[in-house]
PyMOL CGO cylinders between C-alpha atoms (Angstrom):
from pymol import cmd
from pymol.cgo import CYLINDER

trace = [
    CYLINDER, 95.27, 155.38, 32.10, 96.96, 158.99, 32.75, 0.3, 1, 1, 1, 1, 1, 1,
    CYLINDER, 96.96, 158.99, 32.75, 96.63, 161.03, 29.93, 0.3, 1, 1, 1, 1, 1, 1,
    CYLINDER, 96.63, 161.03, 29.93, 98.58, 162.95, 31.38, 0.3, 1, 1, 1, 1, 1, 1,
    CYLINDER, 98.58, 162.95, 31.38, 101.55, 161.00, 29.31, 0.3, 1, 1, 1, 1, 1, 1,
    CYLINDER, 101.55, 161.00, 29.31, 100.31, 161.79, 26.02, 0.3, 1, 1, 1, 1, 1, 1,
    CYLINDER, 100.31, 161.79, 26.02, 100.29, 165.32, 26.84, 0.3, 1, 1, 1, 1, 1, 1,
    CYLINDER, 100.29, 165.32, 26.84, 103.56, 167.35, 27.95, 0.3, 1, 1, 1, 1, 1, 1,
    CYLINDER, 103.56, 167.35, 27.95, 102.78, 164.69, 31.66, 0.3, 1, 1, 1, 1, 1, 1,
    CYLINDER, 102.78, 164.69, 31.66, 100.01, 166.93, 33.12, 0.3, 1, 1, 1, 1, 1, 1,
    CYLINDER, 100.01, 166.93, 33.12, 97.98, 164.86, 35.00, 0.3, 1, 1, 1, 1, 1, 1,
    CYLINDER, 97.98, 164.86, 35.00, 93.82, 165.91, 34.88, 0.3, 1, 1, 1, 1, 1, 1,
    CYLINDER, 93.82, 165.91, 34.88, 93.25, 165.92, 39.14, 0.3, 1, 1, 1, 1, 1, 1,
    CYLINDER, 93.25, 165.92, 39.14, 89.98, 163.80, 38.05, 0.3, 1, 1, 1, 1, 1, 1,
    CYLINDER, 89.98, 163.80, 38.05, 92.00, 161.55, 36.23, 0.3, 1, 1, 1, 1, 1, 1,
    CYLINDER, 92.00, 161.55, 36.23, 94.24, 160.93, 39.56, 0.3, 1, 1, 1, 1, 1, 1,
    CYLINDER, 94.24, 160.93, 39.56, 93.91, 158.89, 42.87, 0.3, 1, 1, 1, 1, 1, 1,
    CYLINDER, 93.91, 158.89, 42.87, 97.74, 159.99, 44.94, 0.3, 1, 1, 1, 1, 1, 1,
    CYLINDER, 97.74, 159.99, 44.94, 98.95, 157.98, 47.48, 0.3, 1, 1, 1, 1, 1, 1,
    CYLINDER, 98.95, 157.98, 47.48, 101.68, 158.14, 49.74, 0.3, 1, 1, 1, 1, 1, 1,
    CYLINDER, 101.68, 158.14, 49.74, 103.98, 154.93, 48.75, 0.3, 1, 1, 1, 1, 1, 1,
    CYLINDER, 103.98, 154.93, 48.75, 106.64, 155.75, 51.30, 0.3, 1, 1, 1, 1, 1, 1,
    CYLINDER, 106.64, 155.75, 51.30, 107.88, 158.72, 53.95, 0.3, 1, 1, 1, 1, 1, 1,
    CYLINDER, 107.88, 158.72, 53.95, 111.87, 158.87, 55.19, 0.3, 1, 1, 1, 1, 1, 1,
    CYLINDER, 111.87, 158.87, 55.19, 111.94, 161.40, 57.81, 0.3, 1, 1, 1, 1, 1, 1,
    CYLINDER, 111.94, 161.40, 57.81, 115.09, 163.03, 57.95, 0.3, 1, 1, 1, 1, 1, 1,
    CYLINDER, 115.09, 163.03, 57.95, 116.70, 165.55, 60.49, 0.3, 1, 1, 1, 1, 1, 1,
    CYLINDER, 116.70, 165.55, 60.49, 118.81, 166.97, 57.88, 0.3, 1, 1, 1, 1, 1, 1,
    CYLINDER, 118.81, 166.97, 57.88, 118.21, 167.23, 53.68, 0.3, 1, 1, 1, 1, 1, 1,
    CYLINDER, 118.21, 167.23, 53.68, 120.72, 169.61, 51.45, 0.3, 1, 1, 1, 1, 1, 1,
    CYLINDER, 120.72, 169.61, 51.45, 117.20, 169.29, 49.10, 0.3, 1, 1, 1, 1, 1, 1,
    CYLINDER, 117.20, 169.29, 49.10, 119.03, 171.07, 45.26, 0.3, 1, 1, 1, 1, 1, 1,
    CYLINDER, 119.03, 171.07, 45.26, 122.02, 168.82, 45.77, 0.3, 1, 1, 1, 1, 1, 1,
    CYLINDER, 122.02, 168.82, 45.77, 119.37, 165.91, 46.75, 0.3, 1, 1, 1, 1, 1, 1,
    CYLINDER, 119.37, 165.91, 46.75, 116.82, 166.41, 44.09, 0.3, 1, 1, 1, 1, 1, 1,
    CYLINDER, 116.82, 166.41, 44.09, 119.87, 166.20, 41.59, 0.3, 1, 1, 1, 1, 1, 1,
    CYLINDER, 119.87, 166.20, 41.59, 121.75, 163.08, 42.36, 0.3, 1, 1, 1, 1, 1, 1,
    CYLINDER, 121.75, 163.08, 42.36, 118.51, 161.77, 42.83, 0.3, 1, 1, 1, 1, 1, 1,
    CYLINDER, 118.51, 161.77, 42.83, 117.38, 163.15, 39.19, 0.3, 1, 1, 1, 1, 1, 1,
    CYLINDER, 117.38, 163.15, 39.19, 120.91, 161.84, 37.51, 0.3, 1, 1, 1, 1, 1, 1,
    CYLINDER, 120.91, 161.84, 37.51, 119.61, 158.31, 39.27, 0.3, 1, 1, 1, 1, 1, 1,
    CYLINDER, 119.61, 158.31, 39.27, 116.38, 158.40, 37.62, 0.3, 1, 1, 1, 1, 1, 1,
    CYLINDER, 116.38, 158.40, 37.62, 117.14, 159.41, 34.48, 0.3, 1, 1, 1, 1, 1, 1,
    CYLINDER, 117.14, 159.41, 34.48, 119.98, 156.57, 34.59, 0.3, 1, 1, 1, 1, 1, 1,
    CYLINDER, 119.98, 156.57, 34.59, 116.92, 154.45, 34.95, 0.3, 1, 1, 1, 1, 1, 1,
    CYLINDER, 116.92, 154.45, 34.95, 115.09, 155.67, 32.57, 0.3, 1, 1, 1, 1, 1, 1,
    CYLINDER, 115.09, 155.67, 32.57, 114.77, 152.65, 29.75, 0.3, 1, 1, 1, 1, 1, 1,
    CYLINDER, 114.77, 152.65, 29.75, 114.33, 149.82, 32.56, 0.3, 1, 1, 1, 1, 1, 1,
    CYLINDER, 114.33, 149.82, 32.56, 113.47, 147.53, 31.67, 0.3, 1, 1, 1, 1, 1, 1,
    CYLINDER, 113.47, 147.53, 31.67, 113.09, 148.66, 28.14, 0.3, 1, 1, 1, 1, 1, 1,
    CYLINDER, 113.09, 148.66, 28.14, 113.73, 151.86, 26.43, 0.3, 1, 1, 1, 1, 1, 1,
    CYLINDER, 113.73, 151.86, 26.43, 111.55, 154.67, 26.96, 0.3, 1, 1, 1, 1, 1, 1,
    CYLINDER, 111.55, 154.67, 26.96, 110.00, 152.87, 30.16, 0.3, 1, 1, 1, 1, 1, 1,
    CYLINDER, 110.00, 152.87, 30.16, 110.37, 155.86, 32.18, 0.3, 1, 1, 1, 1, 1, 1,
    CYLINDER, 110.37, 155.86, 32.18, 110.05, 160.16, 31.52, 0.3, 1, 1, 1, 1, 1, 1,
    CYLINDER, 110.05, 160.16, 31.52, 111.01, 162.67, 34.03, 0.3, 1, 1, 1, 1, 1, 1,
    CYLINDER, 111.01, 162.67, 34.03, 109.79, 165.97, 34.94, 0.3, 1, 1, 1, 1, 1, 1,
    CYLINDER, 109.79, 165.97, 34.94, 110.99, 168.34, 36.93, 0.3, 1, 1, 1, 1, 1, 1,
    CYLINDER, 110.99, 168.34, 36.93, 109.74, 171.24, 39.11, 0.3, 1, 1, 1, 1, 1, 1,
    CYLINDER, 109.74, 171.24, 39.11, 109.94, 172.94, 42.37, 0.3, 1, 1, 1, 1, 1, 1,
    CYLINDER, 109.94, 172.94, 42.37, 106.59, 172.84, 44.53, 0.3, 1, 1, 1, 1, 1, 1,
    CYLINDER, 106.59, 172.84, 44.53, 105.97, 175.17, 47.65, 0.3, 1, 1, 1, 1, 1, 1,
    CYLINDER, 105.97, 175.17, 47.65, 108.78, 178.10, 46.78, 0.3, 1, 1, 1, 1, 1, 1,
    CYLINDER, 108.78, 178.10, 46.78, 112.67, 176.70, 48.07, 0.3, 1, 1, 1, 1, 1, 1,
    CYLINDER, 112.67, 176.70, 48.07, 111.20, 174.58, 50.81, 0.3, 1, 1, 1, 1, 1, 1,
    CYLINDER, 111.20, 174.58, 50.81, 110.91, 171.66, 48.44, 0.3, 1, 1, 1, 1, 1, 1,
    CYLINDER, 110.91, 171.66, 48.44, 111.40, 170.11, 45.05, 0.3, 1, 1, 1, 1, 1, 1,
    CYLINDER, 111.40, 170.11, 45.05, 109.80, 167.52, 43.17, 0.3, 1, 1, 1, 1, 1, 1,
    CYLINDER, 109.80, 167.52, 43.17, 110.37, 164.72, 40.94, 0.3, 1, 1, 1, 1, 1, 1,
    CYLINDER, 110.37, 164.72, 40.94, 107.56, 163.04, 38.32, 0.3, 1, 1, 1, 1, 1, 1,
    CYLINDER, 107.56, 163.04, 38.32, 108.22, 159.94, 36.92, 0.3, 1, 1, 1, 1, 1, 1,
    CYLINDER, 108.22, 159.94, 36.92, 105.78, 158.19, 34.65, 0.3, 1, 1, 1, 1, 1, 1,
    CYLINDER, 105.78, 158.19, 34.65, 105.46, 155.50, 33.14, 0.3, 1, 1, 1, 1, 1, 1,
    CYLINDER, 105.46, 155.50, 33.14, 105.37, 154.92, 29.51, 0.3, 1, 1, 1, 1, 1, 1,
    CYLINDER, 105.37, 154.92, 29.51, 101.49, 152.53, 29.50, 0.3, 1, 1, 1, 1, 1, 1,
    CYLINDER, 101.49, 152.53, 29.50, 100.65, 155.85, 31.60, 0.3, 1, 1, 1, 1, 1, 1,
    CYLINDER, 100.65, 155.85, 31.60, 98.33, 153.77, 34.14, 0.3, 1, 1, 1, 1, 1, 1,
    CYLINDER, 98.33, 153.77, 34.14, 100.83, 155.26, 36.22, 0.3, 1, 1, 1, 1, 1, 1,
    CYLINDER, 100.83, 155.26, 36.22, 103.52, 158.55, 37.87, 0.3, 1, 1, 1, 1, 1, 1,
    CYLINDER, 103.52, 158.55, 37.87, 104.92, 158.70, 40.81, 0.3, 1, 1, 1, 1, 1, 1,
    CYLINDER, 104.92, 158.70, 40.81, 106.49, 161.73, 42.56, 0.3, 1, 1, 1, 1, 1, 1,
    CYLINDER, 106.49, 161.73, 42.56, 109.80, 161.90, 44.88, 0.3, 1, 1, 1, 1, 1, 1,
    CYLINDER, 109.80, 161.90, 44.88, 109.29, 165.39, 46.95, 0.3, 1, 1, 1, 1, 1, 1,
    CYLINDER, 109.29, 165.39, 46.95, 112.31, 166.41, 48.65, 0.3, 1, 1, 1, 1, 1, 1,
    CYLINDER, 112.31, 166.41, 48.65, 112.25, 168.59, 51.54, 0.3, 1, 1, 1, 1, 1, 1,
    CYLINDER, 112.25, 168.59, 51.54, 114.29, 169.59, 54.82, 0.3, 1, 1, 1, 1, 1, 1,
    CYLINDER, 114.29, 169.59, 54.82, 113.03, 167.24, 56.93, 0.3, 1, 1, 1, 1, 1, 1,
    CYLINDER, 113.03, 167.24, 56.93, 111.70, 164.56, 54.97, 0.3, 1, 1, 1, 1, 1, 1,
    CYLINDER, 111.70, 164.56, 54.97, 111.85, 162.40, 51.35, 0.3, 1, 1, 1, 1, 1, 1,
    CYLINDER, 111.85, 162.40, 51.35, 108.46, 161.31, 50.59, 0.3, 1, 1, 1, 1, 1, 1,
    CYLINDER, 108.46, 161.31, 50.59, 107.94, 159.86, 47.38, 0.3, 1, 1, 1, 1, 1, 1,
    CYLINDER, 107.94, 159.86, 47.38, 103.72, 159.77, 46.25, 0.3, 1, 1, 1, 1, 1, 1,
    CYLINDER, 103.72, 159.77, 46.25, 101.98, 157.61, 43.79, 0.3, 1, 1, 1, 1, 1, 1,
    CYLINDER, 101.98, 157.61, 43.79, 99.40, 159.40, 41.34, 0.3, 1, 1, 1, 1, 1, 1,
    CYLINDER, 99.40, 159.40, 41.34, 96.73, 156.79, 38.96, 0.3, 1, 1, 1, 1, 1, 1,
    CYLINDER, 96.73, 156.79, 38.96, 93.51, 155.62, 39.46, 0.3, 1, 1, 1, 1, 1, 1,
    CYLINDER, 93.51, 155.62, 39.46, 94.32, 151.72, 38.64, 0.3, 1, 1, 1, 1, 1, 1,
    CYLINDER, 94.32, 151.72, 38.64, 98.07, 151.65, 38.15, 0.3, 1, 1, 1, 1, 1, 1,
    CYLINDER, 98.07, 151.65, 38.15, 98.86, 148.46, 35.49, 0.3, 1, 1, 1, 1, 1, 1,
    CYLINDER, 98.86, 148.46, 35.49, 100.41, 145.60, 37.51, 0.3, 1, 1, 1, 1, 1, 1,
    CYLINDER, 100.41, 145.60, 37.51, 103.83, 146.05, 35.39, 0.3, 1, 1, 1, 1, 1, 1,
    CYLINDER, 103.83, 146.05, 35.39, 103.60, 149.81, 36.41, 0.3, 1, 1, 1, 1, 1, 1,
    CYLINDER, 103.60, 149.81, 36.41, 103.38, 148.64, 40.19, 0.3, 1, 1, 1, 1, 1, 1,
    CYLINDER, 103.38, 148.64, 40.19, 106.18, 146.34, 39.77, 0.3, 1, 1, 1, 1, 1, 1,
    CYLINDER, 106.18, 146.34, 39.77, 108.85, 148.69, 38.34, 0.3, 1, 1, 1, 1, 1, 1,
    CYLINDER, 108.85, 148.69, 38.34, 108.16, 151.21, 40.66, 0.3, 1, 1, 1, 1, 1, 1,
    CYLINDER, 108.16, 151.21, 40.66, 108.66, 148.74, 43.28, 0.3, 1, 1, 1, 1, 1, 1,
    CYLINDER, 108.66, 148.74, 43.28, 112.70, 148.04, 40.81, 0.3, 1, 1, 1, 1, 1, 1,
    CYLINDER, 112.70, 148.04, 40.81, 112.74, 152.27, 40.44, 0.3, 1, 1, 1, 1, 1, 1,
    CYLINDER, 112.74, 152.27, 40.44, 112.12, 152.58, 44.00, 0.3, 1, 1, 1, 1, 1, 1,
    CYLINDER, 112.12, 152.58, 44.00, 114.10, 150.07, 45.75, 0.3, 1, 1, 1, 1, 1, 1,
    CYLINDER, 114.10, 150.07, 45.75, 116.81, 151.36, 43.17, 0.3, 1, 1, 1, 1, 1, 1,
    CYLINDER, 116.81, 151.36, 43.17, 116.18, 154.53, 45.06, 0.3, 1, 1, 1, 1, 1, 1,
    CYLINDER, 116.18, 154.53, 45.06, 116.31, 153.53, 48.67, 0.3, 1, 1, 1, 1, 1, 1,
    CYLINDER, 116.31, 153.53, 48.67, 120.22, 151.81, 47.65, 0.3, 1, 1, 1, 1, 1, 1,
    CYLINDER, 120.22, 151.81, 47.65, 121.07, 155.48, 46.44, 0.3, 1, 1, 1, 1, 1, 1,
    CYLINDER, 121.07, 155.48, 46.44, 119.15, 157.01, 49.43, 0.3, 1, 1, 1, 1, 1, 1,
    CYLINDER, 119.15, 157.01, 49.43, 121.53, 155.14, 51.71, 0.3, 1, 1, 1, 1, 1, 1,
    CYLINDER, 121.53, 155.14, 51.71, 124.79, 154.88, 49.90, 0.3, 1, 1, 1, 1, 1, 1,
    CYLINDER, 124.79, 154.88, 49.90, 124.11, 159.49, 50.53, 0.3, 1, 1, 1, 1, 1, 1,
    CYLINDER, 124.11, 159.49, 50.53, 123.27, 159.46, 54.17, 0.3, 1, 1, 1, 1, 1, 1,
    CYLINDER, 123.27, 159.46, 54.17, 125.30, 156.21, 55.43, 0.3, 1, 1, 1, 1, 1, 1,
    CYLINDER, 125.30, 156.21, 55.43, 128.26, 156.44, 52.34, 0.3, 1, 1, 1, 1, 1, 1,
    CYLINDER, 128.26, 156.44, 52.34, 132.12, 156.47, 52.11, 0.3, 1, 1, 1, 1, 1, 1,
    CYLINDER, 132.12, 156.47, 52.11, 134.39, 158.27, 49.77, 0.3, 1, 1, 1, 1, 1, 1,
    CYLINDER, 134.39, 158.27, 49.77, 136.49, 156.75, 47.25, 0.3, 1, 1, 1, 1, 1, 1,
    CYLINDER, 136.49, 156.75, 47.25, 139.03, 156.28, 50.10, 0.3, 1, 1, 1, 1, 1, 1,
    CYLINDER, 139.03, 156.28, 50.10, 137.17, 154.09, 51.88, 0.3, 1, 1, 1, 1, 1, 1,
    CYLINDER, 137.17, 154.09, 51.88, 136.40, 156.63, 54.98, 0.3, 1, 1, 1, 1, 1, 1,
    CYLINDER, 136.40, 156.63, 54.98, 133.06, 157.42, 56.33, 0.3, 1, 1, 1, 1, 1, 1,
    CYLINDER, 133.06, 157.42, 56.33, 131.80, 160.85, 54.93, 0.3, 1, 1, 1, 1, 1, 1,
    CYLINDER, 131.80, 160.85, 54.93, 131.76, 163.25, 57.75, 0.3, 1, 1, 1, 1, 1, 1,
    CYLINDER, 131.76, 163.25, 57.75, 128.11, 164.53, 58.20, 0.3, 1, 1, 1, 1, 1, 1,
    CYLINDER, 128.11, 164.53, 58.20, 128.59, 167.74, 58.22, 0.3, 1, 1, 1, 1, 1, 1,
    CYLINDER, 128.59, 167.74, 58.22, 129.01, 166.93, 54.39, 0.3, 1, 1, 1, 1, 1, 1,
    CYLINDER, 129.01, 166.93, 54.39, 126.44, 164.44, 53.77, 0.3, 1, 1, 1, 1, 1, 1,
    CYLINDER, 126.44, 164.44, 53.77, 123.81, 165.97, 51.72, 0.3, 1, 1, 1, 1, 1, 1,
    CYLINDER, 123.81, 165.97, 51.72, 121.04, 163.52, 53.98, 0.3, 1, 1, 1, 1, 1, 1,
    CYLINDER, 121.04, 163.52, 53.98, 121.41, 162.93, 57.86, 0.3, 1, 1, 1, 1, 1, 1,
    CYLINDER, 121.41, 162.93, 57.86, 119.22, 160.98, 59.69, 0.3, 1, 1, 1, 1, 1, 1,
    CYLINDER, 119.22, 160.98, 59.69, 118.10, 161.51, 64.04, 0.3, 1, 1, 1, 1, 1, 1,
    CYLINDER, 118.10, 161.51, 64.04, 119.98, 158.69, 65.69, 0.3, 1, 1, 1, 1, 1, 1,
    CYLINDER, 119.98, 158.69, 65.69, 119.68, 155.96, 62.72, 0.3, 1, 1, 1, 1, 1, 1,
    CYLINDER, 119.68, 155.96, 62.72, 123.35, 153.93, 62.00, 0.3, 1, 1, 1, 1, 1, 1,
    CYLINDER, 123.35, 153.93, 62.00, 121.36, 151.05, 61.00, 0.3, 1, 1, 1, 1, 1, 1,
    CYLINDER, 121.36, 151.05, 61.00, 119.11, 151.93, 58.72, 0.3, 1, 1, 1, 1, 1, 1,
    CYLINDER, 119.11, 151.93, 58.72, 116.03, 152.39, 60.18, 0.3, 1, 1, 1, 1, 1, 1,
    CYLINDER, 116.03, 152.39, 60.18, 114.54, 154.46, 57.98, 0.3, 1, 1, 1, 1, 1, 1,
    CYLINDER, 114.54, 154.46, 57.98, 115.72, 153.43, 54.83, 0.3, 1, 1, 1, 1, 1, 1,
    CYLINDER, 115.72, 153.43, 54.83, 114.54, 149.93, 56.15, 0.3, 1, 1, 1, 1, 1, 1,
    CYLINDER, 114.54, 149.93, 56.15, 110.89, 150.93, 56.59, 0.3, 1, 1, 1, 1, 1, 1,
    CYLINDER, 110.89, 150.93, 56.59, 110.09, 152.66, 53.74, 0.3, 1, 1, 1, 1, 1, 1,
    CYLINDER, 110.09, 152.66, 53.74, 111.61, 149.12, 51.55, 0.3, 1, 1, 1, 1, 1, 1,
    CYLINDER, 111.61, 149.12, 51.55, 109.09, 147.04, 53.83, 0.3, 1, 1, 1, 1, 1, 1,
    CYLINDER, 109.09, 147.04, 53.83, 106.83, 149.24, 53.00, 0.3, 1, 1, 1, 1, 1, 1,
    CYLINDER, 106.83, 149.24, 53.00, 107.25, 148.52, 48.53, 0.3, 1, 1, 1, 1, 1, 1,
    CYLINDER, 107.25, 148.52, 48.53, 104.91, 145.74, 46.90, 0.3, 1, 1, 1, 1, 1, 1,
    CYLINDER, 104.91, 145.74, 46.90, 107.35, 144.51, 45.06, 0.3, 1, 1, 1, 1, 1, 1,
    CYLINDER, 107.35, 144.51, 45.06, 111.17, 143.22, 47.34, 0.3, 1, 1, 1, 1, 1, 1,
    CYLINDER, 111.17, 143.22, 47.34, 114.39, 143.52, 46.45, 0.3, 1, 1, 1, 1, 1, 1,
    CYLINDER, 114.39, 143.52, 46.45, 115.68, 141.14, 43.80, 0.3, 1, 1, 1, 1, 1, 1,
    CYLINDER, 115.68, 141.14, 43.80, 119.14, 139.71, 45.85, 0.3, 1, 1, 1, 1, 1, 1,
]
cmd.load_cgo(trace, "trace")
């Protein structure tokens, strides 16, 4: 188990292994605004499937070039980090042996996170008009058909519910 869940969410390096769950390269990322947007989404999911399922910590790594959201699961077997940099969004899983329940709920929350990333990258305004590229928080190189997000979605252990 991740001992860090009960002691301020700090992980002891001997207790964890790190695995990249998904990586989405981008041509432009407004890191602070995107991190804040994703933070709001994750806070909204913290009681899914039950109260207290997820705990969120925010921190900055590598100075101003990357921002991280650390999300801990209530059973203490795993956590994931969403790392937002100027050129990518990366999700890393930490935990020696994450439970099956953790893996399932991680997939559920990450599918929702990818939905939010998709909305930011290809979204429409209140009048159903495409948001101008220069105003978007996230841009991909020549990716008008969501390939980057779809490739990331395919890597998740559980498929999105229809």
